Kinemage of the C-alpha trace (Angstrom):
@kinemage 1
@onewidth
@group {chain A} dominant
@subgroup {mainchain}
@vectorlist {calphas} color= white
{ca met a 1} P 25.750 6.394 -6.465
{ca lys a 2} L 24.457 4.183 -9.266
{ca val a 3} L 20.737 3.738 -8.552
{ca gly a 4} L 18.592 1.301 -10.497
{ca leu a 5} L 14.856 1.852 -10.725
{ca thr a 6} L 12.504 -1.152 -10.784
{ca phe a 7} L 8.878 -0.564 -11.705
{ca asp a 8} L 5.860 -2.015 -13.489
{ca leu a 9} L 5.023 0.270 -16.406
{ca arg a 10} L 1.352 -0.124 -17.248
{ca ser a 11} L 1.842 0.426 -20.991
{ca trp a 12} L 4.516 -2.307 -21.138
{ca tyr a 13} L 1.906 -4.825 -20.009
{ca thr a 14} L -1.113 -3.490 -21.909
{ca asp a 15} L 0.956 -3.515 -25.123
{ca arg a 16} L 1.383 -7.243 -24.514
{ca gly a 17} L -2.307 -7.968 -24.043
{ca tyr a 18} L -2.761 -7.591 -20.293
{ca ser a 19} L -6.040 -6.004 -19.232
{ca met a 20} L -6.492 -2.654 -17.507
{ca asp a 21} L -7.806 -4.514 -14.447
{ca glu a 22} L -4.696 -6.706 -14.270
{ca thr a 23} L -2.503 -3.612 -14.474
{ca ala a 24} L -4.536 -1.341 -12.166
{ca glu a 25} L -1.714 -1.149 -9.618
{ca phe a 26} L 0.965 -0.317 -12.184
{ca asp a 27} L 2.565 3.022 -12.969
{ca lys a 28} L 2.414 5.439 -15.855
{ca gln a 29} L 5.539 6.778 -17.542
{ca glu a 30} L 5.103 10.143 -15.824
{ca thr a 31} L 5.676 8.486 -12.436
{ca ile a 32} L 8.884 6.812 -13.592
{ca asp a 33} L 10.129 10.067 -15.101
{ca ala a 34} L 9.378 11.998 -11.901
{ca leu a 35} L 11.220 9.456 -9.750
{ca ala a 36} L 14.227 9.376 -12.062
{ca asp a 37} L 14.334 13.173 -12.127
{ca ala a 38} L 14.155 13.398 -8.324
{ca leu a 39} L 16.985 10.886 -7.922
{ca lys a 40} L 19.143 12.719 -10.474
{ca lys a 41} L 18.612 15.999 -8.599
{ca met a 42} L 20.096 14.243 -5.567
{ca gly a 43} L 23.221 13.572 -7.632
{ca his a 44} L 22.602 9.893 -8.350
{ca asp a 45} L 23.394 8.141 -11.621
{ca thr a 46} L 19.927 6.720 -12.270
{ca glu a 47} L 19.233 3.767 -14.552
{ca pro a 48} L 15.715 2.513 -15.380
{ca ile a 49} L 15.563 -1.278 -15.019
{ca gly a 50} L 11.859 -2.073 -15.417
{ca asn a 51} L 9.788 -4.978 -14.151
{ca thr a 52} L 10.667 -8.383 -12.736
{ca phe a 53} L 11.265 -9.928 -16.159
{ca gln a 54} L 13.539 -7.053 -17.179
{ca leu a 55} L 15.373 -7.169 -13.838
{ca ile a 56} L 16.148 -10.872 -14.307
{ca glu a 57} L 17.443 -10.205 -17.825
{ca ala a 58} L 19.608 -7.327 -16.600
{ca leu a 59} L 21.104 -9.388 -13.763
{ca ala a 60} L 21.769 -12.309 -16.111
{ca ala a 61} L 23.601 -9.886 -18.414
{ca gly a 62} L 25.843 -8.877 -15.521
{ca gln a 63} L 24.347 -5.496 -14.664
{ca arg a 64} L 24.645 -4.316 -11.061
{ca trp a 65} L 23.716 -1.216 -9.036
{ca asp a 66} L 24.791 0.300 -5.742
{ca leu a 67} L 21.133 0.601 -4.761
{ca val a 68} L 17.758 -0.165 -6.319
{ca phe a 69} L 14.765 2.121 -5.815
{ca asn a 70} L 12.006 -0.469 -6.035
{ca ile a 71} L 8.370 0.321 -6.810
{ca ala a 72} L 7.598 -2.908 -8.731
{ca glu a 73} L 4.225 -4.369 -7.690
{ca gly a 74} L 4.497 -7.733 -9.447
{ca leu a 75} L 1.813 -9.439 -11.472
{ca tyr a 76} L 0.490 -12.674 -9.960
{ca gly a 77} L 0.086 -14.372 -6.601
{ca asp a 78} L -0.025 -13.191 -3.016
{ca gly a 79} L 3.775 -12.866 -3.021
{ca arg a 80} L 3.957 -10.665 -6.098
{ca glu a 81} L 5.239 -7.602 -4.250
{ca ser a 82} L 7.938 -9.762 -2.667
{ca val a 83} L 9.538 -10.983 -5.895
{ca val a 84} L 11.849 -8.069 -6.687
{ca pro a 85} L 13.131 -7.666 -3.101
{ca ala a 86} L 13.725 -11.421 -2.855
{ca ile a 87} L 15.723 -11.462 -6.092
{ca leu a 88} L 17.795 -8.461 -5.034
{ca asp a 89} L 18.511 -10.119 -1.682
{ca gln a 90} L 20.070 -13.086 -3.489
{ca tyr a 91} L 22.437 -10.747 -5.320
{ca lys a 92} L 23.150 -8.746 -2.144
{ca ile a 93} L 21.956 -5.574 -3.820
{ca pro a 94} L 20.400 -3.156 -1.306
{ca tyr a 95} L 17.069 -1.548 -2.128
{ca val a 96} L 14.629 1.075 -0.955
{ca phe a 97} L 11.441 -0.021 0.866
{ca ser a 98} L 10.519 -3.185 2.731
{ca gly a 99} L 11.799 -6.682 2.091
{ca pro a 100} L 9.944 -9.756 0.806
{ca val a 101} L 8.509 -10.928 4.139
{ca ile a 102} L 7.025 -7.546 5.035
{ca met a 103} L 5.706 -6.998 1.504
{ca gly a 104} L 3.906 -10.342 1.560
{ca leu a 105} L 2.612 -9.860 5.086
{ca ser a 106} L 1.244 -6.383 4.359
{ca leu a 107} L -0.414 -7.469 1.122
{ca asn a 108} L -2.342 -10.102 3.075
{ca lys a 109} L -4.742 -7.830 4.958
{ca his a 110} L -5.828 -10.600 7.342
{ca leu a 111} L -2.300 -11.487 8.462
{ca ala a 112} L -1.405 -7.810 8.751
{ca lys a 113} L -4.386 -7.265 11.056
{ca val a 114} L -3.391 -10.235 13.225
{ca ile a 115} L 0.117 -8.820 13.718
{ca val a 116} L -1.056 -5.256 14.264
{ca ser a 117} L -3.799 -6.298 16.688
{ca ala a 118} L -1.314 -8.376 18.705
{ca ala a 119} L 0.716 -5.177 19.159
{ca gly a 120} L -2.287 -3.470 20.739
{ca val a 121} L -3.334 -1.385 17.734
{ca pro a 122} L -7.151 -1.219 17.275
{ca val a 123} L -8.630 -3.173 14.339
{ca ser a 124} L -12.116 -4.125 13.221
{ca pro a 125} L -13.194 -7.700 14.109
{ca gly a 126} L -13.090 -9.975 11.077
{ca val a 127} L -12.565 -13.465 9.696
{ca leu a 128} L -10.987 -15.010 6.620
{ca ile a 129} L -13.289 -17.073 4.387
{ca ser a 130} L -11.718 -19.555 1.950
{ca thr a 131} L -14.793 -21.667 1.141
{ca leu a 132} L -18.520 -20.979 1.198
{ca pro a 133} L -19.276 -23.508 3.982
{ca glu a 134} L -17.059 -21.426 6.276
{ca leu a 135} L -19.706 -18.689 6.208
{ca glu a 136} L -21.585 -20.687 8.853
{ca lys a 137} L -18.886 -19.931 11.426
{ca ile a 138} L -19.204 -16.155 11.123
{ca asp a 139} L -20.166 -14.495 14.389
{ca leu a 140} L -19.918 -10.816 13.527
{ca asn a 141} L -22.297 -7.887 13.780
{ca tyr a 142} L -23.860 -6.606 10.562
{ca pro a 143} L -23.298 -4.590 8.475
{ca leu a 144} L -20.114 -6.250 7.239
{ca phe a 145} L -17.520 -5.247 4.693
{ca val a 146} L -16.128 -7.851 2.284
{ca lys a 147} L -13.009 -7.624 0.126
{ca pro a 148} L -10.269 -9.816 -1.364
{ca val a 149} L -7.586 -10.532 1.200
{ca ser a 150} L -4.570 -9.779 -1.016
{ca glu a 151} L -5.381 -7.027 -3.480
{ca gly a 152} L -4.292 -3.420 -3.642
{ca thr a 153} L -5.484 -0.120 -5.131
{ca gly a 154} L -9.047 -0.901 -4.080
{ca lys a 155} L -9.367 -3.874 -6.449
{ca gly a 156} L -12.363 -6.051 -5.607
{ca ile a 157} L -14.114 -3.297 -3.666
{ca thr a 158} L -17.503 -2.295 -5.079
{ca ala a 159} L -20.805 -0.871 -3.895
{ca lys a 160} L -21.733 -4.454 -2.971
{ca ser a 161} L -18.799 -4.775 -0.563
{ca leu a 162} L -20.979 -3.400 2.233
{ca val a 163} L -23.381 -6.233 3.087
{ca lys a 164} L -26.389 -6.095 5.399
{ca asn a 165} L -27.483 -9.732 5.601
{ca ser a 166} L -26.390 -13.325 5.022
{ca ser a 167} L -27.628 -13.521 1.431
{ca glu a 168} L -25.673 -10.414 0.408
{ca leu a 169} L -22.663 -11.791 2.249
{ca lys a 170} L -22.824 -15.102 0.394
{ca glu a 171} L -23.146 -13.348 -2.961
{ca met a 172} L -20.131 -11.140 -2.374
{ca val a 173} L -17.910 -13.880 -0.950
{ca glu a 174} L -18.806 -16.218 -3.807
{ca trp a 175} L -17.895 -13.520 -6.333
{ca ile a 176} L -14.504 -12.858 -4.696
{ca leu a 177} L -13.615 -16.551 -4.482
{ca lys a 178} L -14.425 -17.010 -8.155
{ca glu a 179} L -13.173 -13.705 -9.574
{ca phe a 180} L -9.941 -13.337 -7.602
{ca arg a 181} L -9.239 -16.966 -6.662
{ca gln a 182} L -8.264 -15.972 -3.153
{ca pro a 183} L -9.968 -15.855 0.246
{ca ala a 184} L -12.367 -13.095 1.193
{ca leu a 185} L -11.769 -10.952 4.245
{ca val a 186} L -15.045 -10.316 6.085
{ca glu a 187} L -14.970 -7.539 8.676
{ca glu a 188} L -17.403 -5.624 10.806
{ca tyr a 189} L -18.017 -2.404 8.904
{ca leu a 190} L -16.317 0.714 10.186
{ca pro a 191} L -18.904 3.479 9.615
{ca gly a 192} L -16.763 6.437 10.639
{ca arg a 193} L -14.414 8.799 8.867
{ca glu a 194} L -11.579 7.474 6.702
{ca phe a 195} L -7.946 8.589 6.821
{ca thr a 196} L -4.554 7.789 5.366
{ca val a 197} L -1.273 8.676 7.070
{ca gly a 198} L 2.202 8.921 5.561
{ca val a 199} L 5.059 7.342 7.505
{ca val a 200} L 8.785 7.780 6.912
{ca gly a 201} L 11.525 5.845 8.683
{ca thr a 202} L 12.176 2.486 10.278
{ca ala a 203} L 11.487 0.963 13.715
{ca asp a 204} L 11.742 3.503 16.551
{ca glu a 205} L 12.791 6.202 14.065
{ca ala a 206} L 9.567 5.909 12.056
{ca lys a 207} L 7.420 9.022 12.208
{ca ala a 208} L 4.180 10.247 10.689
{ca ile a 209} L 4.836 13.121 8.277
{ca gly a 210} L 1.133 13.962 7.970
{ca gly a 211} L -2.207 12.534 6.996
{ca met a 212} L -5.459 13.351 5.277
{ca glu a 213} L -9.115 12.522 5.501
{ca val a 214} L -10.624 10.820 2.450
{ca met a 215} L -14.210 11.842 1.751
{ca cys a 216} L -15.969 10.151 -1.175
{ca ala a 217} L -19.191 11.458 -2.700
{ca asp a 218} L -22.397 9.531 -1.879
{ca asn a 219} L -20.434 7.366 0.588
{ca leu a 220} L -18.801 5.486 -2.280
{ca pro a 221} L -16.163 2.945 -1.215
{ca tyr a 222} L -12.567 3.945 -1.994
{ca ser a 223} L -12.415 1.484 -4.897
{ca val a 224} L -10.036 1.276 -7.852
{ca glu a 225} L -12.545 3.136 -10.047
{ca val a 226} L -12.917 5.921 -7.484
{ca lys a 227} L -9.143 6.180 -7.001
{ca glu a 228} L -8.567 6.390 -10.759
{ca asn a 229} L -11.029 9.294 -10.936
{ca tyr a 230} L -10.555 10.793 -7.488
{ca gln a 231} L -10.946 14.368 -8.778
{ca asn a 232} L -14.586 13.582 -9.623
{ca tyr a 233} L -15.479 11.607 -6.507
{ca cys a 234} L -13.200 12.493 -3.606
{ca thr a 235} L -12.268 15.403 -1.403
{ca tyr a 236} L -9.090 15.330 0.646
{ca ala a 237} L -8.422 17.403 3.753
{ca pro a 238} L -5.582 17.562 6.314
{ca leu a 239} L -6.193 15.771 9.607
{ca asp a 240} L -8.328 17.651 12.107
{ca lys a 241} L -6.275 18.810 15.083
{ca asp a 242} L -8.430 16.837 17.511
{ca leu a 243} L -7.796 13.574 15.606
{ca ala a 244} L -4.282 14.114 14.294
{ca glu a 245} L -2.369 12.650 17.228
{ca glu a 246} L -4.589 9.562 17.467
{ca cys a 247} L -4.331 8.917 13.728
{ca lys a 248} L -0.562 9.330 13.760
{ca ala a 249} L -0.169 7.099 16.824
{ca val a 250} L -2.247 4.293 15.287
{ca ala a 251} L -0.398 4.575 11.964
{ca val a 252} L 3.076 4.536 13.482
{ca gly a 253} L 2.090 1.743 15.873
{ca ala a 254} L 0.953 -0.406 12.955
{ca trp a 255} L 4.036 0.473 10.899
{ca arg a 256} L 6.368 -0.577 13.698
{ca ala a 257} L 4.363 -3.727 14.451
{ca leu a 258} L 4.740 -4.824 10.823
{ca asp a 259} L 8.441 -3.918 10.845
{ca ala a 260} L 7.990 -1.896 7.652
{ca val a 261} L 10.851 0.361 6.558
{ca asp a 262} L 11.752 3.611 4.801
{ca ala a 263} L 8.322 4.996 3.872
{ca gly a 264} L 4.728 4.162 3.044
{ca arg a 265} L 1.121 4.775 4.008
{ca val a 266} L -1.235 3.407 6.627
{ca asp a 267} L -5.001 3.501 6.019
{ca leu a 268} L -7.359 4.051 8.964
{ca lys a 269} L -11.082 4.339 9.664
{ca ala a 270} L -13.156 5.214 12.700
{ca asp a 271} L -15.470 2.634 14.255
{ca arg a 272} L -19.006 3.313 15.500
{ca asn a 273} L -17.589 4.778 18.719
{ca gly a 274} L -15.172 7.092 16.942
{ca arg a 275} L -12.097 5.007 17.779
{ca ile a 276} L -9.466 5.077 15.022
{ca cys a 277} L -8.760 1.579 13.664
{ca phe a 278} L -6.084 0.165 11.382
{ca ile a 279} L -7.316 -0.995 7.961
{ca glu a 280} L -4.149 -1.792 6.028
{ca ala a 281} L -0.547 -0.779 5.478
{ca asn a 282} L 0.981 0.172 2.148
{ca pro a 283} L 4.769 -0.328 2.320
{ca leu a 284} L 4.871 0.138 -1.476
{ca ala a 285} L 2.786 3.300 -1.719
{ca gly a 286} L 2.141 5.019 -5.049
{ca leu a 287} L 4.584 7.813 -5.886
{ca asn a 288} L 2.984 9.670 -8.762
{ca pro a 289} L 3.772 13.316 -7.924
{ca val a 290} L 0.249 14.510 -8.723
{ca his a 291} L -2.211 11.661 -8.218
{ca ser a 292} L -0.806 9.368 -5.493
{ca asp a 293} L -2.030 9.696 -1.910
{ca leu a 294} L 1.391 9.899 -0.247
{ca pro a 295} L 2.667 12.885 -2.279
{ca ile a 296} L -0.770 14.530 -2.016
{ca leu a 297} L -0.864 14.362 1.787
{ca ala a 298} L 2.805 15.359 2.037
{ca arg a 299} L 2.108 18.582 0.139
{ca met a 300} L -0.597 19.433 2.672
{ca tyr a 301} L 2.189 19.689 5.241
{ca gly a 302} L 4.611 21.663 3.092
{ca ile a 303} L 6.603 18.654 1.895
{ca glu a 304} L 7.080 18.936 -1.869
{ca tyr a 305} L 7.782 15.907 -4.053
{ca gln a 306} L 11.554 16.406 -4.156
{ca asp a 307} L 11.633 16.809 -0.382
{ca leu a 308} L 9.616 13.610 0.065
{ca met a 309} L 11.955 11.629 -2.189
{ca glu a 310} L 14.969 12.923 -0.278
{ca met a 311} L 13.355 11.929 3.020
{ca ile a 312} L 12.775 8.412 1.663
{ca met a 313} L 16.307 8.071 0.312
{ca asn a 314} L 17.809 9.394 3.552
{ca ala a 315} L 15.790 6.902 5.599
{ca ala a 316} L 16.796 4.038 3.288
{ca thr a 317} L 20.511 4.822 3.158
{ca lys a 318} L 20.722 5.283 6.937
{ca arg a 319} L 18.950 1.946 7.444
{ca ile a 320} L 21.157 0.149 4.926
{ca asn a 321} L 24.336 1.651 6.358
{ca gly a 322} L 23.223 1.066 9.943
{ca val a 323} L 23.379 4.756 10.829
{ca lys a 324} L 21.137 6.017 13.604
{ca gln a 325} L 19.370 9.293 12.977
{ca ala a 326} L 20.563 12.161 15.140
């Protein structure tokens, strides 16, 4: 099978003047090489395509693929992760991972919570704030946690994200509105333990392959800076047996509610009563074989990188071909 690989290479953008903050979600060459190598070991004829701009150029030049393995994050706007899937849909080229609607819905943490909550999955109470006067309508219990509604990789999360009063809340919301030019999501803070669970499959065939607890030194938030230097700040551990089933059930419930496909991650946190709550879904999870959460947690359960990639490709091809798993 001829498999194209779409991705956002960080160095491609930084060489053209984009900042490290703008490219925080993008991949290093080692990730692209690992993915290409894994696909070749499966017997596929793999062709690197690149980012959205390079994909458009390739399509205009008449290039086509039997399947595209898409990990392109996009650059601007709350629909940035939807661009590549939407383009491929127009050319009727199948691809791995979720489509444009699910990518956009999952990136918007507020909308994702609305959908997941409606399906009966526990979430933390919260509101979306688009203007400062809207702060007057907040009826939530402090402390609160504030973050941009449509960012990934912990962007916009700092030590000031946890707010204890109205003045701190105003300061943080004002900063997000100005810095990110998008609404702020204000939620009741979940003080308990934090987890992330890997999910593979689609609809009723989706299953949790494992999960891990994320423990950050000095109670630091799991921000982009912490994630970039996780070896210095974080400790990861497999799910405790007494919490594993609850974590997996919440993760799979959220995954199915969002109609996400093939593979990804679901982030969870315990509330003040110990109940596991949905935080966000990552249908375009990082796939660096060493540093990304999904491969890290998979290894904890004996699933090596090549095995994980084969699981993802099997789930995608069965979905695309309409084949039910045995």
